DSSP file (Angstrom, degrees, kcal/mol; ACC not computed):
  #  RESIDUE AA STRUCTURE BP1 BP2  ACC     N-H-->O    O-->H-N    N-H-->O    O-->H-N    TCO  KAPPA ALPHA  PHI   PSI    X-CA   Y-CA   Z-CA
    1    1 A M              0   0    0      0, 0.0     2,-0.5     0, 0.0     0, 0.0   0.000 360.0 360.0 360.0 135.7  101.0  -34.4    7.8
    2    2 A I        -     0   0    0      1,-0.0     2,-0.7     5,-0.0     5,-0.1  -0.813 360.0-137.8 -94.9 127.0  101.2  -31.4    5.5
    3    3 A I        +     0   0    0     -2,-0.5     3,-0.0     4,-0.1    -1,-0.0  -0.765  31.4 175.1 -88.2 115.1  103.9  -28.9    6.3
    4    4 A T     >  -     0   0    0     -2,-0.7     4,-2.2     1,-0.1     5,-0.2  -0.727  45.5-107.2-114.3 164.0  102.5  -25.4    5.8
    5    5 A P  H  > S+     0   0    0      0, 0.0     4,-2.8     0, 0.0     5,-0.2   0.892 120.8  53.5 -58.5 -38.7  104.0  -22.0    6.6
    6    6 A F  H  > S+     0   0    0      2,-0.2     4,-3.0     1,-0.2     5,-0.3   0.909 107.5  50.8 -62.6 -41.3  101.7  -21.6    9.6
    7    7 A L  H  > S+     0   0    0      2,-0.2     4,-2.6     1,-0.2     5,-0.2   0.934 112.5  46.2 -60.5 -46.3  102.8  -24.9   11.0
    8    8 A V  H  X S+     0   0    0     -4,-2.2     4,-2.1     2,-0.2    -2,-0.2   0.925 115.0  46.8 -63.5 -45.2  106.5  -23.9   10.6
    9    9 A I  H  X S+     0   0    0     -4,-2.8     4,-2.2     2,-0.2    -2,-0.2   0.944 115.5  44.6 -63.1 -48.5  105.8  -20.5   12.2
   10   10 A F  H  X S+     0   0    0     -4,-3.0     4,-2.5     1,-0.2    -2,-0.2   0.892 113.4  49.6 -67.2 -39.0  103.8  -21.8   15.1
   11   11 A M  H  X S+     0   0    0     -4,-2.6     4,-2.6    -5,-0.3    -1,-0.2   0.872 110.2  52.3 -67.0 -34.2  106.2  -24.6   15.8
   12   12 A S  H  X S+     0   0    0     -4,-2.1     4,-2.6    -5,-0.2    -2,-0.2   0.910 109.3  49.3 -65.0 -41.2  109.1  -22.1   15.7
   13   13 A V  H  X S+     0   0    0     -4,-2.2     4,-2.5     2,-0.2    -2,-0.2   0.928 111.9  48.0 -62.7 -45.1  107.2  -19.9   18.2
   14   14 A V  H  X S+     0   0    0     -4,-2.5     4,-2.6     2,-0.2     5,-0.2   0.911 111.6  51.1 -62.4 -42.0  106.6  -22.9   20.5
   15   15 A F  H  X S+     0   0    0     -4,-2.6     4,-2.9     2,-0.2    -2,-0.2   0.939 111.2  47.1 -60.3 -47.5  110.3  -23.9   20.2
   16   16 A V  H  X S+     0   0    0     -4,-2.6     4,-2.7     2,-0.2     5,-0.2   0.918 113.1  48.7 -61.9 -44.1  111.5  -20.4   21.1
   17   17 A L  H  X S+     0   0    0     -4,-2.5     4,-2.3     2,-0.2    -1,-0.2   0.917 113.9  46.1 -62.9 -43.3  109.1  -20.2   24.1
   18   18 A L  H  X S+     0   0    0     -4,-2.6     4,-3.2     2,-0.2     5,-0.3   0.918 112.3  51.3 -63.7 -43.4  110.2  -23.7   25.3
   19   19 A F  H  X S+     0   0    0     -4,-2.9     4,-1.9    -5,-0.2    -2,-0.2   0.931 111.7  46.7 -59.8 -46.5  113.9  -22.8   24.8
   20   20 A L  H  X S+     0   0    0     -4,-2.7     4,-0.7     2,-0.2    -1,-0.2   0.895 114.9  47.2 -64.0 -39.7  113.5  -19.5   26.8
   21   21 A F  H >X S+     0   0    0     -4,-2.3     3,-1.0    -5,-0.2     4,-0.6   0.948 114.6  44.7 -66.4 -48.3  111.6  -21.3   29.6
   22   22 A L  H >X S+     0   0    0     -4,-3.2     4,-2.4     1,-0.3     3,-0.6   0.777 103.7  66.0 -68.5 -25.2  114.0  -24.2   29.8
   23   23 A N  H 3< S+     0   0    0     -4,-1.9    -1,-0.3    -5,-0.3    -2,-0.2   0.769  96.4  56.5 -67.0 -25.3  116.9  -21.8   29.7
   24   24 A T  H << S+     0   0    0     -3,-1.0    -1,-0.2    -4,-0.7    -2,-0.2   0.752 110.8  44.5 -75.3 -22.8  115.8  -20.4   33.1
   25   25 A V  H << S+     0   0    0     -3,-0.6     2,-0.4    -4,-0.6    -2,-0.2   0.883 127.7  16.0 -86.1 -43.9  116.1  -23.9   34.6
   26   26 A D     <  -     0   0    0     -4,-2.4    -1,-0.3     2,-0.1     6,-0.1  -0.999  58.7-152.8-137.5 134.1  119.4  -24.9   33.1
   27   27 A R        +     0   0    0     -2,-0.4     2,-1.0    -3,-0.1     3,-0.1   0.500  64.5 109.5 -86.6  -4.7  122.1  -22.7   31.5
   28   28 A R     >  -     0   0    0      1,-0.2     4,-2.5     2,-0.1     5,-0.2  -0.623  53.8-163.7 -76.0 106.5  123.6  -25.4   29.3
   29   29 A K  H  > S+     0   0    0     -2,-1.0     4,-2.8     1,-0.2     5,-0.2   0.871  83.9  53.2 -62.1 -41.3  122.4  -24.2   25.9
   30   30 A W  H  > S+     0   0    0      2,-0.2     4,-1.9     1,-0.2    -1,-0.2   0.887 112.7  44.4 -64.7 -38.6  123.0  -27.5   24.0
   31   31 A L  H  > S+     0   0    0      2,-0.2     4,-2.7    -3,-0.2     5,-0.2   0.904 114.0  49.7 -70.9 -42.2  120.9  -29.4   26.5
   32   32 A T  H  X S+     0   0    0     -4,-2.5     4,-2.4     1,-0.2    -2,-0.2   0.908 112.4  47.9 -62.3 -42.9  118.2  -26.8   26.5
   33   33 A A  H  X S+     0   0    0     -4,-2.8     4,-2.3    -5,-0.2    -1,-0.2   0.902 112.6  48.9 -65.3 -41.4  118.1  -26.8   22.7
   34   34 A L  H  X S+     0   0    0     -4,-1.9     4,-2.0    -5,-0.2    -2,-0.2   0.935 113.8  44.8 -64.6 -47.6  118.0  -30.6   22.5
   35   35 A I  H  X S+     0   0    0     -4,-2.7     4,-2.8     1,-0.2     5,-0.2   0.904 113.9  50.7 -63.8 -41.2  115.1  -30.9   25.1
   36   36 A S  H  X S+     0   0    0     -4,-2.4     4,-2.0    -5,-0.2    -1,-0.2   0.902 109.2  51.4 -62.5 -41.1  113.2  -28.0   23.4
   37   37 A L  H  < S+     0   0    0     -4,-2.3    -1,-0.2     1,-0.2    -2,-0.2   0.892 114.3  42.9 -63.3 -40.9  113.6  -29.7   20.0
   38   38 A V  H  X S+     0   0    0     -4,-2.0     4,-0.5     1,-0.2    -2,-0.2   0.892 118.2  44.3 -72.7 -40.5  112.2  -33.0   21.4
   39   39 A L  H  X S+     0   0    0     -4,-2.8     4,-2.9     1,-0.2     5,-0.3   0.734  92.8  82.0 -78.5 -22.8  109.4  -31.4   23.4
   40   40 A T  H  X S+     0   0    0     -4,-2.0     4,-2.9     1,-0.2     5,-0.2   0.898  91.3  47.1 -54.3 -49.8  108.2  -29.0   20.7
   41   41 A P  H  > S+     0   0    0      0, 0.0     4,-2.7     0, 0.0     5,-0.3   0.908 115.3  47.2 -60.8 -38.9  106.1  -31.5   18.7
   42   42 A F  H  X S+     0   0    0     -4,-0.5     4,-2.2     2,-0.2     5,-0.3   0.935 114.9  44.4 -66.9 -46.2  104.4  -32.7   21.9
   43   43 A V  H  X>S+     0   0    0     -4,-2.9     5,-2.2     2,-0.2     4,-1.6   0.911 116.5  48.4 -64.1 -41.5  103.7  -29.3   23.3
   44   44 A Y  I  <>S+     0   0    0     -4,-2.9     5,-3.3    -5,-0.3    -2,-0.2   0.963 119.0  35.6 -63.5 -53.2  102.5  -28.1   20.0
   45   45 A F  I  <5S+     0   0    0     -4,-2.7    -1,-0.2    -5,-0.2    -2,-0.2   0.729 126.6  36.5 -79.1 -22.1  100.1  -31.0   19.2
   46   46 A Y  I  <5S+     0   0    0     -4,-2.2    -1,-0.2    -5,-0.3    -3,-0.2   0.578 134.4  12.3-107.1 -10.7   98.9  -31.7   22.7
   47   47 A M  I  X5S+     0   0    0     -4,-1.6     4,-1.7    -5,-0.3    -3,-0.2   0.636 126.9  38.3-126.2 -59.7   98.7  -28.1   24.2
   48   48 A F  I  ><S+     0   0    0     -5,-2.2     4,-2.3     2,-0.2     5,-0.2   0.954 116.4  47.0 -67.2 -53.1   99.0  -25.3   21.7
   49   49 A Y  H  ><S+     0   0    0     -5,-3.3     4,-2.1     1,-0.2    -1,-0.2   0.904 113.4  47.4 -60.5 -46.8   97.0  -26.8   18.7
   50   50 A P  H  > S+     0   0    0      0, 0.0     4,-2.0     0, 0.0    -1,-0.2   0.903 111.5  52.3 -61.6 -38.6   94.0  -27.9   20.8
   51   51 A F  H  X S+     0   0    0     -4,-1.7     4,-2.1     1,-0.2     5,-0.2   0.924 109.4  48.7 -62.5 -43.4   93.9  -24.5   22.6
   52   52 A V  H  X S+     0   0    0     -4,-2.3     4,-2.6     1,-0.2    -1,-0.2   0.894 111.1  51.0 -63.2 -39.7   93.8  -22.7   19.2
   53   53 A N  H  < S+     0   0    0     -4,-2.1    -1,-0.2     1,-0.2    -2,-0.2   0.839 110.1  49.4 -68.1 -32.3   91.0  -25.0   18.0
   54   54 A I  H  < S+     0   0    0     -4,-2.0    77,-2.3    -5,-0.2    78,-0.2   0.914 116.8  40.4 -70.9 -42.3   88.9  -24.4   21.1
   55   55 A V  H  < S+     0   0    0     -4,-2.1    77,-0.3    75,-0.2    -2,-0.2   0.861 107.3  68.9 -77.9 -37.4   89.2  -20.6   20.8
   56   56 A S  S  < S-     0   0    0     -4,-2.6    75,-0.2    -5,-0.2    76,-0.0  -0.403  70.8-144.0 -81.8 161.3   88.9  -20.2   17.1
   57   57 A N        +     0   0    0     73,-0.1     2,-0.1    -2,-0.1    -1,-0.1  -0.056  44.3 146.9-115.1  32.0   85.6  -20.9   15.2
   58   58 A Y        +     0   0    0     -5,-0.1     2,-0.3    70,-0.1    -2,-0.0  -0.432  20.0 174.3 -66.7 138.7   87.1  -22.4   12.1
   59   59 A H        -     0   0    0     -2,-0.1     2,-0.1    18,-0.1    -2,-0.1  -0.974  35.6 -91.5-142.5 159.9   84.9  -25.1   10.5
   60   60 A H        -     0   0    0     -2,-0.3     2,-0.5     1,-0.1     0, 0.0  -0.390  34.0-137.6 -69.5 144.5   85.0  -27.1    7.3
   61   61 A Q        -     0   0    0     -2,-0.1     2,-0.3    18,-0.1    18,-0.2  -0.890  25.5-176.6-102.8 133.5   83.3  -25.8    4.2
   62   62 A K        -     0   0    0     16,-3.0    20,-0.4    -2,-0.5     2,-0.1  -0.904  27.5-108.3-128.4 157.4   81.3  -28.3    2.2
   63   63 A Y        -     0   0    0     -2,-0.3     2,-0.1     1,-0.1    17,-0.1  -0.458  53.1 -83.2 -76.8 157.0   79.3  -28.2   -1.0
   64   64 A F        +     0   0    0     15,-0.2     2,-0.4    -2,-0.1    -1,-0.1  -0.405  50.4 175.7 -65.0 133.4   75.6  -28.4   -0.8
   65   65 A D     >  -     0   0    0     -2,-0.1     4,-2.4     1,-0.1     5,-0.2  -0.940  23.1-154.3-141.6 115.9   74.3  -32.0   -0.6
   66   66 A S  H  > S+     0   0    0     -2,-0.4     4,-2.0     1,-0.2     5,-0.2   0.878  95.4  52.2 -60.0 -41.2   70.6  -32.6   -0.2
   67   67 A G  H  > S+     0   0    0      1,-0.2     4,-2.6     2,-0.2    -1,-0.2   0.924 112.3  44.6 -62.5 -44.9   71.1  -36.0    1.5
   68   68 A A  H  > S+     0   0    0      1,-0.2     4,-2.5     2,-0.2    -1,-0.2   0.863 109.5  57.8 -67.4 -35.5   73.5  -34.6    4.1
   69   69 A W  H  < S+     0   0    0     -4,-2.4    -1,-0.2     1,-0.2    -2,-0.2   0.915 115.1  36.1 -59.1 -44.7   71.2  -31.6    4.7
   70   70 A I  H  < S+     0   0    0     -4,-2.0    -2,-0.2    30,-0.2    -1,-0.2   0.891 121.3  44.9 -78.5 -40.9   68.3  -33.9    5.7
   71   71 A E  H  < S+     0   0    0     -4,-2.6    -2,-0.2     1,-0.2    -3,-0.2   0.845 123.5  30.5 -74.8 -34.4   70.3  -36.6    7.5
   72   72 A K    ><  +     0   0    0     -4,-2.5     3,-1.7    -5,-0.2    -1,-0.2  -0.641  61.9 165.3-128.1  74.2   72.6  -34.3    9.5
   73   73 A P  G >  S+     0   0    0      0, 0.0     3,-1.1     0, 0.0     4,-0.2   0.758  74.2  65.1 -63.7 -23.7   70.8  -31.0   10.3
   74   74 A A  G 3  S+     0   0    0      1,-0.2    53,-0.4     2,-0.1     3,-0.2   0.654 103.2  48.3 -72.5 -13.7   73.4  -30.1   13.0
   75   75 A L  G X  S+     0   0    0     -3,-1.7     3,-1.5    -7,-0.2     4,-0.3   0.198  75.2 106.3-110.8  14.7   76.1  -29.8   10.3
   76   76 A R  T X>  +     0   0    0     -3,-1.1     3,-1.8    49,-0.3     4,-1.4   0.792  65.9  73.2 -63.8 -27.2   74.2  -27.7    7.8
   77   77 A Y  H 3> S+     0   0    0     48,-2.0     4,-0.6     1,-0.3    -1,-0.3   0.759  88.6  62.8 -59.6 -23.1   76.3  -24.7    8.8
   78   78 A E  H <4 S+     0   0    0     -3,-1.5   -16,-3.0    47,-0.2     4,-0.3   0.755 110.3  37.6 -71.9 -23.6   79.2  -26.3    6.8
   79   79 A M  H <> S+     0   0    0     -3,-1.8     4,-2.0    -4,-0.3    -2,-0.2   0.666  96.3  79.4-100.0 -19.7   77.2  -26.1    3.6
   80   80 A I  H  X S+     0   0    0     -4,-1.4     4,-2.5     1,-0.2     5,-0.2   0.862  87.5  55.1 -67.8 -38.2   75.4  -22.8    3.8
   81   81 A D  H  X S+     0   0    0     -4,-0.6     4,-2.5     1,-0.2    -1,-0.2   0.938 113.1  42.1 -60.2 -47.1   78.3  -20.5    2.8
   82   82 A N  H  > S+     0   0    0    -20,-0.4     4,-2.3    -4,-0.3     6,-0.3   0.876 112.7  55.1 -66.2 -37.2   78.9  -22.3   -0.4
   83   83 A T  H  <>S+     0   0    0     -4,-2.0     5,-1.4     2,-0.2     6,-0.5   0.905 112.7  41.6 -63.4 -42.2   75.2  -22.6   -1.1
   84   84 A I  H ><5S+     0   0    0     -4,-2.5     3,-0.9     1,-0.2    -2,-0.2   0.931 115.9  48.5 -71.4 -45.8   74.7  -18.8   -0.7
   85   85 A E  H 3<5S+     0   0    0     -4,-2.5    -2,-0.2    -5,-0.2    -1,-0.2   0.849 114.7  44.7 -64.2 -35.4   77.8  -17.8   -2.7
   86   86 A S  T 3<5S-     0   0    0     -4,-2.3    -1,-0.2    -5,-0.2    -2,-0.2   0.482 101.0-130.6 -90.2  -1.9   77.1  -20.2   -5.6
   87   87 A D  T < 5 +     0   0    0     -3,-0.9     3,-0.4    -4,-0.4    -3,-0.2   0.855  49.5 158.4  54.8  36.6   73.4  -19.2   -5.9
   88   88 A T  S   <S+     0   0    0     -5,-1.4    -4,-0.1    -6,-0.3    -1,-0.1   0.855  72.3  33.4 -58.6 -38.8   72.6  -23.0   -5.9
   89   89 A L  S >  S+     0   0    0     -6,-0.5     3,-1.8     2,-0.1    59,-0.3   0.493  86.6 118.8-101.5  -4.5   69.0  -22.5   -4.7
   90   90 A I  T 3  S+     0   0    0     -3,-0.4    59,-0.2     1,-0.3     3,-0.1  -0.443  83.8  14.8 -66.9 130.6   68.1  -19.1   -6.4
   91   91 A G  T 3  S+     0   0    0     57,-2.6    -1,-0.3     1,-0.3     2,-0.2   0.433  93.3 135.0  87.4   0.3   65.2  -19.5   -8.8
   92   92 A V    <   -     0   0    0     -3,-1.8    56,-2.1     1,-0.1    -1,-0.3  -0.598  55.5-115.6 -85.3 143.9   64.2  -22.9   -7.5
   93   93 A S  B  >  -A  147   0A   0     -2,-0.2     4,-2.4    54,-0.2    54,-0.2  -0.247  22.1-110.9 -75.4 164.1   60.5  -23.6   -6.9
   94   94 A K  H  > S+     0   0    0     52,-1.0     4,-2.6     1,-0.2     5,-0.2   0.888 118.4  52.9 -61.3 -40.1   58.9  -24.2   -3.4
   95   95 A E  H  > S+     0   0    0      1,-0.2     4,-1.8     2,-0.2    -1,-0.2   0.907 110.4  46.8 -63.9 -41.3   58.2  -27.9   -4.4
   96   96 A K  H  > S+     0   0    0      2,-0.2     4,-2.4     1,-0.2    -1,-0.2   0.894 111.5  51.4 -68.4 -39.3   61.8  -28.4   -5.4
   97   97 A I  H  X>S+     0   0    0     -4,-2.4     4,-3.4     1,-0.2     5,-0.6   0.917 108.5  52.4 -61.2 -42.8   63.1  -26.7   -2.2
   98   98 A K  H  X5S+     0   0    0     -4,-2.6     4,-1.2     1,-0.2    -1,-0.2   0.881 112.3  44.9 -61.9 -37.4   60.8  -29.0   -0.1
   99   99 A S  H  <5S+     0   0    0     -4,-1.8    -1,-0.2    -5,-0.2    -2,-0.2   0.851 119.8  41.2 -74.8 -33.2   62.3  -32.1   -1.9
  100  100 A L  H  <5S+     0   0    0     -4,-2.4   -30,-0.2    -5,-0.1    -2,-0.2   0.907 132.9  18.3 -79.0 -43.0   65.9  -30.8   -1.5
  101  101 A L  H  <5S-     0   0    0     -4,-3.4    -3,-0.2     1,-0.3    -2,-0.2   0.551 103.1-121.1-107.3 -11.5   65.7  -29.4    2.1
  102  102 A G     << -     0   0    0     -4,-1.2    -1,-0.3    -5,-0.6    -2,-0.1  -0.311  57.5 -31.0  88.8 176.9   62.7  -31.0    3.6
  103  103 A N  S    S-     0   0    0      1,-0.1    -5,-0.0    -2,-0.1    -4,-0.0  -0.345  80.0 -92.3 -66.7 148.8   59.7  -29.1    4.9
  104  104 A Y        -     0   0    0      1,-0.1    19,-0.2    19,-0.1     3,-0.1  -0.201  25.0-142.4 -58.8 153.9   60.4  -25.7    6.5
  105  105 A E  S    S-     0   0    0     17,-2.2     2,-0.3     1,-0.4    18,-0.2   0.801  76.5 -12.5 -90.5 -33.3   61.1  -25.7   10.2
  106  106 A W  E     -B  122   0A   0     16,-1.2    16,-2.3    14,-0.0    -1,-0.4  -0.974  64.0-122.9-160.1 160.2   59.3  -22.4   10.9
  107  107 A L  E     -B  121   0A   0     -2,-0.3     2,-0.2    14,-0.2    14,-0.2  -0.783  34.3-105.4-104.2 150.0   57.9  -19.5    9.0
  108  108 A T  E     -B  117   0A   0     12,-2.0     9,-3.2     9,-0.5     2,-0.4  -0.524  34.3-119.3 -73.4 139.0   58.9  -15.8    9.6
  109  109 A W  E     -B  116   0A   0      7,-0.2     2,-0.7    -2,-0.2     7,-0.2  -0.673  21.2-152.7 -80.3 128.0   56.4  -13.7   11.5
  110  110 A D  E  >> -B  115   0A   0      5,-2.8     4,-1.6    -2,-0.4     5,-1.5  -0.902   4.8-164.1-105.2 110.8   55.1  -10.8    9.5
  111  111 A E  T  45S+     0   0    0     -2,-0.7    -1,-0.2     1,-0.2     5,-0.0   0.837  88.2  55.5 -64.3 -34.3   54.1   -8.0   11.8
  112  112 A S  T  45S+     0   0    0      1,-0.2    -1,-0.2     2,-0.1    -2,-0.0   0.857 116.7  36.1 -69.3 -33.4   52.1   -6.1    9.1
  113  113 A L  T  45S-     0   0    0     -3,-0.3    -1,-0.2     2,-0.3    -2,-0.2   0.652  98.9-137.3 -87.6 -17.4   50.0   -9.3    8.4
  114  114 A K  T  <5S+     0   0    0     -4,-1.6     2,-0.3     1,-0.3    -3,-0.2   0.875  76.7  79.9  56.5  39.3   49.9  -10.3   12.0
  115  115 A A  E   <S-B  110   0A   0     -5,-1.5    -5,-2.8    -7,-0.1    -1,-0.3  -0.948  94.1 -73.2-158.1 172.3   50.5  -13.8   10.8
  116  116 A H  E     -B  109   0A   0     -2,-0.3     2,-0.7    -7,-0.2    -7,-0.2  -0.547  46.1-124.4 -75.2 142.1   53.3  -16.1    9.5
  117  117 A N  E >   -B  108   0A   0     -9,-3.2     3,-1.5    -2,-0.2    -9,-0.5  -0.804  12.4-158.1 -92.3 116.6   54.6  -15.3    6.0
  118  118 A D  E 3  S+     0   0A   0     -2,-0.7    -1,-0.1     1,-0.3     3,-0.1   0.579  90.5  61.6 -69.7  -9.1   54.3  -18.4    3.7
  119  119 A N  E 3  S+     0   0A   0      1,-0.2    24,-3.0   -11,-0.1     2,-0.4   0.280  93.3  67.5-101.3  10.4   57.0  -16.9    1.5
  120  120 A K  E <   - C   0 142A   0     -3,-1.5   -12,-2.0    22,-0.2     2,-0.3  -0.840  65.5-176.8-132.6  96.4   59.8  -16.8    4.2
  121  121 A W  E     -BC 107 141A   0     20,-2.3    20,-3.6    -2,-0.4     2,-0.4  -0.702   8.3-155.6 -94.6 144.2   60.9  -20.3    5.2
  122  122 A N  E     -BC 106 140A   0    -16,-2.3   -17,-2.2    -2,-0.3   -16,-1.2  -0.943   9.9-174.7-123.2 142.7   63.5  -20.8    8.0
  123  123 A Y  E     - C   0 139A   0     16,-2.3    16,-2.2    -2,-0.4     2,-0.3  -0.993  24.8-125.9-132.0 139.8   65.8  -23.7    8.6
  124  124 A A  E     - C   0 138A   0     -2,-0.4    14,-0.3    14,-0.2   -48,-0.1  -0.650  17.2-167.7 -80.7 142.5   68.2  -24.3   11.6
  125  125 A L  E     -     0   0A   0     12,-3.0   -48,-2.0     1,-0.4   -49,-0.3   0.484  38.7-112.5-109.7  -7.0   71.8  -24.9   10.5
  126  126 A G  E     - C   0 137A   0     11,-0.7    11,-2.8   -50,-0.2     2,-0.5  -0.541  42.1 -58.5 102.3-173.3   73.3  -26.1   13.8
  127  127 A I        -     0   0    0    -53,-0.4     9,-0.1     9,-0.2     3,-0.1  -0.949  45.9-127.5-115.9 122.6   75.8  -24.5   16.1
  128  128 A E        -     0   0    0     -2,-0.5     7,-0.1     7,-0.4     5,-0.1  -0.450  35.9-107.4 -64.8 138.0   79.3  -23.6   14.9
  129  129 A P        +     0   0    0      0, 0.0     2,-0.2     0, 0.0    -1,-0.1  -0.360  64.7 115.1 -67.5 148.0   82.0  -25.1   17.1
  130  130 A G    >   -     0   0    0      3,-0.1     3,-0.8     1,-0.1   -75,-0.2  -0.703  66.7-110.6 158.4 152.2   83.9  -22.8   19.4
  131  131 A A  T 3  S+     0   0    0    -77,-2.3   -76,-0.1     1,-0.2    -1,-0.1   0.840 113.6  36.5 -71.9 -33.9   84.4  -22.1   23.0
  132  132 A F  T 3  S+     0   0    0    -77,-0.3     2,-0.7   -78,-0.2    -1,-0.2  -0.025  82.7 125.6-112.8  30.6   82.6  -18.7   23.1
  133  133 A N    <   +     0   0    0     -3,-0.8    -3,-0.1     1,-0.1    -6,-0.0  -0.813  19.4 161.9 -96.9 114.8   79.8  -19.4   20.7
  134  134 A G        +     0   0    0     -2,-0.7    24,-2.4     2,-0.0     2,-0.4   0.084  52.8  83.1-114.9  21.4   76.3  -18.7   22.2
  135  135 A E  E     - D   0 157A   0     22,-0.2    -7,-0.4    -7,-0.1     2,-0.3  -0.944  64.2-140.8-128.9 147.7   74.4  -18.4   18.9
  136  136 A K  E     - D   0 156A   0     20,-3.2    20,-2.5    -2,-0.4     2,-0.3  -0.797  25.7-118.4-102.8 150.8   72.9  -20.9   16.5
  137  137 A E  E     +CD 126 155A   0    -11,-2.8   -12,-3.0    -2,-0.3   -11,-0.7  -0.653  35.7 174.0 -88.9 141.7   73.1  -20.5   12.8
  138  138 A C  E     -CD 124 154A   0     16,-2.8    16,-2.4    -2,-0.3     2,-0.4  -0.950  18.4-150.4-141.3 159.6   69.8  -20.2   10.7
  139  139 A V  E     -CD 123 153A   0    -16,-2.2   -16,-2.3    -2,-0.3     2,-0.5  -1.000   4.7-154.7-134.3 138.3   68.9  -19.4    7.1
  140  140 A E  E     -CD 122 152A   0     12,-2.6    12,-3.0    -2,-0.4     2,-0.6  -0.953   8.9-155.4-110.7 126.0   65.8  -17.7    5.8
  141  141 A I  E     -CD 121 151A   0    -20,-3.6   -20,-2.3    -2,-0.5     2,-0.5  -0.906  10.3-156.1-104.0 121.5   64.7  -18.6    2.3
  142  142 A I  E     -CD 120 150A   0      8,-2.9     7,-3.1    -2,-0.6     8,-1.4  -0.855   7.2-162.4-106.2 128.5   62.6  -15.9    0.7
  143  143 A F  E     - D   0 148A   0    -24,-3.0     2,-0.3    -2,-0.5     5,-0.2  -0.802  11.9-176.5-108.5 147.8   60.3  -16.7   -2.1
  144  144 A K  E >  S- D   0 147A   0      3,-2.6     3,-1.0    -2,-0.3    -2,-0.0  -0.953  81.9  -4.8-140.7 125.4   58.6  -14.4   -4.7
  145  145 A D  T 3  S-     0   0    0     -2,-0.3     3,-0.1     1,-0.2    -1,-0.1   0.891 130.3 -60.1  56.4  42.0   56.2  -15.9   -7.2
  146  146 A D  T 3  S+     0   0    0      1,-0.2   -52,-1.0   -53,-0.1     2,-0.4   0.687 117.5 107.6  60.8  22.8   57.0  -19.4   -5.7
  147  147 A K  E <  S-AD  93 144A   0     -3,-1.0    -3,-2.6   -54,-0.2     2,-0.3  -0.977  78.3-106.3-127.0 144.0   60.7  -19.1   -6.7
  148  148 A V  E     + D   0 143A   0    -56,-2.1   -57,-2.6    -2,-0.4    -5,-0.2  -0.513  40.5 166.9 -68.9 127.3   63.6  -18.5   -4.3
  149  149 A T  E     +     0   0A   0     -7,-3.1     2,-0.3     1,-0.4    -6,-0.2   0.641  61.7  11.1-111.0 -25.0   64.9  -14.9   -4.6
  150  150 A E  E     - D   0 142A   0     -8,-1.4    -8,-2.9   -61,-0.1     2,-0.5  -0.996  49.7-152.7-156.9 145.6   67.2  -14.7   -1.6
  151  151 A L  E     - D   0 141A   0     -2,-0.3     2,-0.6   -10,-0.2   -10,-0.2  -0.994  18.4-163.7-118.1 124.3   68.8  -16.7    1.1
  152  152 A R  E     - D   0 140A   0    -12,-3.0   -12,-2.6    -2,-0.5     2,-0.5  -0.932   3.9-156.7-114.8 114.0   69.5  -14.7    4.3
  153  153 A H  E     + D   0 139A   0     -2,-0.6     2,-0.3   -14,-0.2   -14,-0.2  -0.761  26.9 157.6 -88.9 127.5   72.0  -16.3    6.8
  154  154 A Y  E     - D   0 138A   0    -16,-2.4   -16,-2.8    -2,-0.5     2,-0.4  -0.917  33.4-124.6-144.9 170.9   71.6  -15.1   10.3
  155  155 A Q  E     - D   0 137A   0     -2,-0.3     2,-0.4   -18,-0.2   -18,-0.2  -0.931  16.6-163.6-122.3 144.5   72.3  -16.1   13.9
  156  156 A E  E     - D   0 136A   0    -20,-2.5   -20,-3.2    -2,-0.4     2,-0.1  -0.947  30.5-103.9-124.4 145.6   70.0  -16.4   16.9
  157  157 A E  E     - D   0 135A   0     -2,-0.4     2,-0.5   -22,-0.2   -22,-0.2  -0.439  38.1-115.4 -67.2 140.3   70.8  -16.6   20.5
  158  158 A I        -     0   0    0    -24,-2.4     2,-0.5    -2,-0.1    -1,-0.1  -0.668  32.2-168.4 -78.9 124.1   70.6  -20.1   22.0
  159  159 A I        -     0   0    0     -2,-0.5     2,-0.4    -3,-0.0   -24,-0.0  -0.966   7.2-152.2-117.7 120.5   67.9  -20.3   24.6
  160  160 A Y        -     0   0    0     -2,-0.5     2,-0.2     1,-0.0    -2,-0.0  -0.737  19.9-118.7 -92.8 138.0   67.8  -23.4   26.8
  161  161 A E        -     0   0    0     -2,-0.4     2,-0.2     1,-0.1    -1,-0.0  -0.473  30.8-112.1 -73.0 144.3   64.5  -24.5   28.2
  162  162 A K        -     0   0    0     -2,-0.2    -1,-0.1     1,-0.1     2,-0.1  -0.535  29.2-126.2 -75.9 141.7   64.2  -24.6   31.9
  163  163 A T     >  -     0   0    0     -2,-0.2     4,-1.7     1,-0.1     3,-0.1  -0.322  29.7-100.3 -78.3 170.7   63.9  -28.0   33.5
  164  164 A K  H  > S+     0   0    0      1,-0.2     4,-1.0     2,-0.2    -1,-0.1   0.888 123.2  50.8 -59.8 -41.1   61.1  -28.8   35.9
  165  165 A N  H  4 S+     0   0    0      1,-0.2    -1,-0.2     2,-0.2     3,-0.2   0.854 109.3  50.6 -67.9 -35.1   63.4  -28.3   39.0
  166  166 A E  H  4 S+     0   0    0      1,-0.2    -1,-0.2     2,-0.2    -2,-0.2   0.830 105.4  56.5 -70.8 -32.6   64.6  -24.9   37.8
  167  167 A A  H  <        0   0    0     -4,-1.7    -1,-0.2     1,-0.2    -2,-0.2   0.785 360.0 360.0 -71.1 -27.3   61.0  -23.6   37.1
  168  168 A E     <        0   0    0     -4,-1.0    -1,-0.2    -3,-0.2    -2,-0.2   0.470 360.0 360.0 -82.2 360.0   60.0  -24.3   40.7
């Protein structure tokens, strides 16, 4: 385990809260401090830390990897930030994009053409973990002269299909 300033601060907060709570039960300060000291790691790692992970939407950032992109589409959101920031795909041809990312999942609808735009490919990136997340991550790859000019990261609301029983 790596001891970081956040770990020390949060464990101190948990210790103080436990100490104050246990102090209402028993007035012996030395006993309250000892019990608080012993219980702090358990309360921190089994109550506080899981709660923070459920509420926050932190996720690991990874470098772009074509194999992982194709094999694990639900985890693409981990790679997209680095891919956009590093301009990894800018200037790449459609054929190379198809070999790196696979075939597009859908095309953007162009209202002026009343048709799908062959120069705007979309890929689903998965759903970022978090308790209050109701959106899925997507990326739109925009081509000009068969070369990537822009990657646009956006979110779409998750819509669940109705089951047969719900439709009736």
